[in-house]
N, C-alpha and C positions, 0 to 999 in steps of 0.2 A: 505491501500500498504507500501511496505517495506520503509525503511526511505531513504536506497540506492537510489532506484528510485528517492524519495522526492529529493532528491541530485543530483541526474544528472540528473533532468527535472527542466525547468524552468516553472512557473507557478504564477499567481498572487494567491494572497491567497482568497477563496471565503468560504472557510468551516471551522470551528472550531472545529477539533477533528471528532471521529467517529458520533457521536449523539447517544442520546437516542430513545430506543424505544417509549420513553414517549411525543416525539418531535411532534409526527403525533398529537396528541390534540390541539394542540397550534401552529398549521401551519395558516397562515391567509387567504391559497388559498381555492378555492369552490373545493368541491368533484370534482374531473373529472379522466379523463383515457387517453391516450395516446398509439397510436401506429405509431412507426417511425420504419425506415428501411434506411440505409446508407451503405456506403464502407468510409475506413478511412485506410491510412499508412502513409510508411515514405521511404527514399531513403537517403542512407548516405554514401557517396564518399569514407572517412574514420569516421566508426564507433565509437562510442562511449564506445558501450556494443558490441565486437565483438562474444561472448558468444551468443547474442539476433539477431543476422545475419546482414547482409549492409542495407537489405530493407524487410519489411513485407508488408502486407495490407491481409483485412478480412471485409467480408462484414456481417452489424449488423441487427439484428432484436430486437428491444427494446419497450415491451409493461410493459407500469405503471398505478397503478391505485389508487387512495385514496377515500374511501368510509366513509360516516359518519350517521352510522345508527342512533344516535342520538346524543343529542346534548351535550353528556358528553362521547361518546365513538366515534373511529376510528380505520377504517379498511386500511390496506397498502399492496400493491403485486406489484409484479415485475417478469417479463422473461424476459431472454433474448437469441439469439442464434448468435454465430458468427463464419464463417467458411473461413480461409484463409491460408494465408503462409506465411512462412517466408527464404528468401533466404542468402546464404552468412554465414550461421553458421559455425565460428572455434569453435575448442577446449570445445564443450559441448553438449554431446549426449542427455543430462538429460532437465527434465522440470522444469517453475518457477526458474527460475536463481533467483532472486530477493528473493526467499524462503530458497531455499539450499546452497546457493553457501558458503566456495568456494570447497563443499564435493559435488561434480559432475563425472560423467563418461565422458571423451571423446576422441578424438581425433584428428589428424594434418590434419585431411581432409576438406575443405568445400564444404559444401552441403547445399542443399535447405530440406526444413521440411512443410509439411501439417499440420493444424491446424484446431481444433473441440471444443466447448466450449458453454455450457448448465449450464445458472445461474439461481439461483430460489431466491426470496425473498418473506417472510410473515410476516405481524407482527399486533398485535392489540395493542392497549390502550384504558383504562379508568381512570376516573374518579368518586372518590367518597370521596363529603364535598371538604377538602385544601387535599387531598392527589391525588393523579394518580398513577397510575401502567403499566406495557408495556412489552411484552414478543415478539420478531422478532426472526426467524429461515432465516437463508440462507446457501444455498448448489449450489456450483460449481464444473463441471465434465471438465475434458480436457483432451482429445486425440491430440496425435501429434505423428507422424510419416515420416517414408523415405521411397521414390520406390527405391532406388539405393545402392548398397552396399555402408559402412556399414550400414545398416538398425534398426535405433531406432526405437521401439516403445514404449511409454510411455502414462501412465493413471493415471490421478489428481483426488482424492478424499479429496474436501475440506469442512468439515462440520461446523457453526457457530450458535450458542443459545444465544437469550443474555437475559436478566430480567430487568426489572428497577423498583425502586419505588420512589417517588419524593413528594415535597409537596410546594404547595403553602405561601411564606415566610414573603411576602408583596402584598401588593397591585399590584407593578407592576412586581415582580419576583417570579419564580420558581425554587427552587435546586432539583437537580435528581441525586440519585446514580443509577448506573446503572454496574452487571457485564454480563462476557459472559465466554464461554466454547468454545473451538476448536477443532475437531479433524481433520488431513493433513495425508491423505497417500499417495504415490506415487510407482509406480511400472514401473522399466525400463528394456530394454532388446533389445540386438542389435543381430542382425543377418546378416552371411553372406550367401547369396545364390549362388554366385562366388567364388569358393575356392583362387583362386588368389587376390580378393580382400580382403582377411586375412592379406594383411601385412600393413596395416595399423589399428596396435596392440591399443588398449583402454587403456586409462590410467584412473586410480580412484586419481583424485584430493587432494589434502589435502589443497593449499592457498601458493601462491605467486611462480609456479613453481616449488612446490614440489609436488611426487604423492606416493601413497602407493604403492612400489615395487613389495612387495610378489603377488599383489593380479590384476597385467598389464599384459595384453597380450592379446592373442585371445583362450584363452581355454576356452571351453566353459561354464565351473561353473564359471568363472568371471566373464561372458557378460550379468548378470542378477543383480539388485539392487532393492531394497525397502526401500522407505523412510517410517517409521512409528511415528506422532505428535501427540502431545498433550500441548496443550495451554490455556489460562486462561488471563484476565482481569477485571482492574476495572477502573472506568472514574467514575468525579463528575462535573457533568455543573449546570452553571446558567444561565442562559435565560431570558430576559425578555416577559413580555405577548403584552405588544406593538410594535411600532414601534422604540422605542427611548432605548437608556440604554445599559446598560452592557452585554456584554456574555463572562462568562470565562470558562475553562476548563482544568481540572488535569487528565493524562490518564495512565494508567500504562499496558503493554501486557506482556507476553513471550511466546513461543514455544520452547518445546525440542522435536528436532526430532534425531531419531536413524535412521542409517544407516546401512539398514542387507546385507547376502550374500543370499539370498531365496538357490543356489543350493548347498552353503555348511551350510549345516542345520542351516537358520536365523542366522552366524553367526554375532553378531553385532560388526562392525569395524570403525565408528565413531559415534563421537556426536554432534551435535551444540544445542546450546543452544541460542536464541536471547531474548535481552530483549530492550523492546519502551519506552520510556518516550516522555509525550507533555503535555507542561504549555503555555497557550495562554489566550492571553484577546482581545476582540475587545469592541468599543465602538461606538455608533449609534446617531448622532446627529438631525437625520433629513436627511438634505441635503448630510450630511457630514460622516464619518465613519473613525476611525483610529484603531490599533491594533497590536500586534508583537505576534511573536512566538518562544518558544525555543523546540527545539527537538533534541532527543539522541537516537542512537541504539548503543546496545552492543552486539557484537557477539561473545562466547567462543567455540572454536572447541576442540574436544578431541579425542585422538586415542587409539584403545586398542590394546593391544601386546597380540593374541592368541597364544594356542598352535599349535603343527603339525596335530592336529585331528585326529589321528593314533586309538581314539576309535570312531568317526564318530559325535564326536560333537567337536566343537571348543570353547576350555572353555578361557577366557578372566586371562591373567596372572597379567595382569597391566593395569592402563589406563593414559594416560599422558595427558594436557594441552598442546598444541600443536599451537594452533594459537588462535589471539582475533584480534578483530576488532570494531573501535570506528568512528561512524557516526554523526556529528552534524551539525548543525543549528541554527543559532539565525536570525531572518528577523522582519521587521517592514515594514507596509504597511498604506496606505491611499486612500478613494473615496472623489471626489468631484459633486456635483450634481452643475449643473447650466442651467437652462431651460431645453434645449433637449439633453444636452450636459454632459457627464459621466467623467470624469479624474479619472486615479488611475496611484498608482505609488507604487513599492516595493524597498526595497534592504535587501539584506542577507549576509553575512557571514556564510559560511560553509567550511566543509572541513574531513577526513576521515584520520586514522590511522592505519595500517595493519602488524600485527607481526608475524612470525612465530620463534618458540621458537629453534627448531634445525635441521639441520642447520640454524645459525641465518641467518631469511630475515625480512626487513621491507620496507612498500612504505608508502608513507604520499603525500598529498596535502590540499593546501586550498586558498580560492578566496572568490571573493567579484561578486555578483550575481546585477544587477543592470536591473529593467524594467520600464517602463512606455507608458502611452496607452491613448487612448481618442476615444468614441464613441459618436455617432449621433442618434437621434432617432426620428422620423417624421412620421404623417401620411399622405394617400393620397388615397384619395376616401374610399375605404374599404380598403385599403391596410395598413397594419404598417410595418415600414421600419426601418433595424437597420445597421448600419456600422462602423465597427470600424478599430483600425490600432493601433500597439503597435511596440515598439525597446525595445530589450533585451541583455544584454552585459555580458560577464563577463571575468573580471580579473584574473587573477593567481595569487596568492599573494608566493606559495609557492609547491616547487614539488621535491620529492628526493625519491629514491628507492636505495637498497643495498641485492642484488641476489648472492651469490656465485656461479662464474661459475664451479668451480669444484666438484660441486653436482647437476647440473644442466642440465639437456639434452638442445643443440644448441636452439633448436625449442622453446622450452619454453623460455628460454633467451630472445629472439628474441620478441616473442612475448610479454614480461612483458616492454621491452625497447620502442616498439611502442605505449603500453599503456601510458608510462612514458610521450614522445611525446603529445600524445592527448591531455593528461591533463593539459601538461602544457602553453598551445596554448590559447591564447585572442581571445575569441570571439564575434562578436556582430551577429545580427540577426533583420529581420522585419516580421512581423504578419500583416493578414488581415483578416475581416472577414466580413461577409454580411448577414442578417438575414431578414425573411420576413414572415410574417402571414397575411390571410384574412380568413372573414367568408365562408364557404361555402354551408352551411344549418344552421339551428336552433340551436342555442347549440353548432355546429361542424363547426370548421375551420382548416386549413390546414396551414403547417411550413413548410418553407424550410433553410434550412441554408448550407453555404459554408466556407468554412478557409483553409488558406493554411501560412504556416511560411517557410523563408528561413536564412540560414546563410551563414557566410563567409567564414565555411567547405565545401560548397557543400551541404549539408544537407537540406533535405526537407522534411515535416508533413504535409499531406493533409487531410481534409475531408469536406466528402457532404451528408447532409441526407434530405429527406425528410419523411414528416407524416401529422394524423391528431391527433387533439384532440379533449375529449368532455367535456364540462364545460359551465354552464350557466352563470359565468359570466367571462367576456375576461379581463385578468392583462393584465397589463403592464409591458413591460421589465423590469427585476431587474439585477444590477451586470451587470460586464462585461459574455459578449459570450465568449469570453476567459477561462473564468470561466466555467460559468454553463453547458459548452458544452464540457468540459477535453478536450480543444484543446492544444494537446502536442506542444510548441513552440520548438525550440533549444536544445537540451538535451546538457546538459555541467555538467562537474566535478568542 
């Protein structure tokens, strides 16, 4: 996940880093297969990210498996399918906003978008003496479209391959080094079936209310774009072989995304380079655990000066560094088990700074996030039940914006003003969730989950899931439901 969305999402820390392909070898969970289906969604009166819409919802099918062919090997895999919608999307005709912003194609009209996602993951890991090795591949395909003018149609392809190698450095710990390569692509096209709908121009936004004036409008040559990205990363992870001990991770990754105009001989007109760094450590003492994180993401945006293309090829004359964005978060968290109770708390200082070079523009905000929750687990006959409640809050520390009216469309300036007001607001929220499991036949049990969050800005996030799990041993609940199942709480800047 982009750090931008992490900054905008309140969630109690549950995992440290993206994980190594070799970690499946040391999982204390028995081989299992799960099949789950559900629905999740949100509704925001004043959306935090208007480019993602005021509301969304999707049905999800999720299949996961872990197999151990031998005592020294493990095979893991997953398949996900989702189909849903986003409503009230503004100033964004592209997909994967968190990956490609600020370079998106957009119009000022609000519209609804349909979406469909396929995702696949497969991995294999084995141990040879004190050494372990792993490989994992994942692929995600996304299709988004609108059925009224203007009609964007976007197709995303996202491939990632990880390899890892590690060694048991003591009786209790394994040190693992992993690397990955990522290939990202996205194609966008906007069509107008009704000529009268063409009065809403498409803008090629470049950040903080600026846009590429030369290629904006309704000319068909300007209504198709393509992103082509390559990325890589390294991570060093220390994890314990038992229930107690330290886990630490240091990760770095980058993605270089070039934005093309396919109808103008694939002219490259913007480029976005994203760097992500994570440093974190957790300690588990059995009934308690504590840890901290430092996250940072740096975005650098470049714009091309192209010639007039009189020979059919748009050649680059100059390349300027025009946009920069720095997103950061420092957090600390802790958990305490007390019988059937689990108490958790987290605090984080987060913020971001965005700048556009000329005409000079800036946008910055920072604030303090607080989370606290408690859960209670018990058995009732054949049932295993768990209920959880959590409170979350965001206290703004600073917010400022500088956008010159002389060089900015009035609609884009109003849009940025409303964003500043949104991120400057203090917010409080409450979350609740419930989970139940029950054996339905030998080695097979059913599971059901439901969760909901509400905040003082009238934002609602909800999910409901049912499924079956095949597993020879039935584990007790561990960690926070709000963490384990990705419940989005009130999303705050």
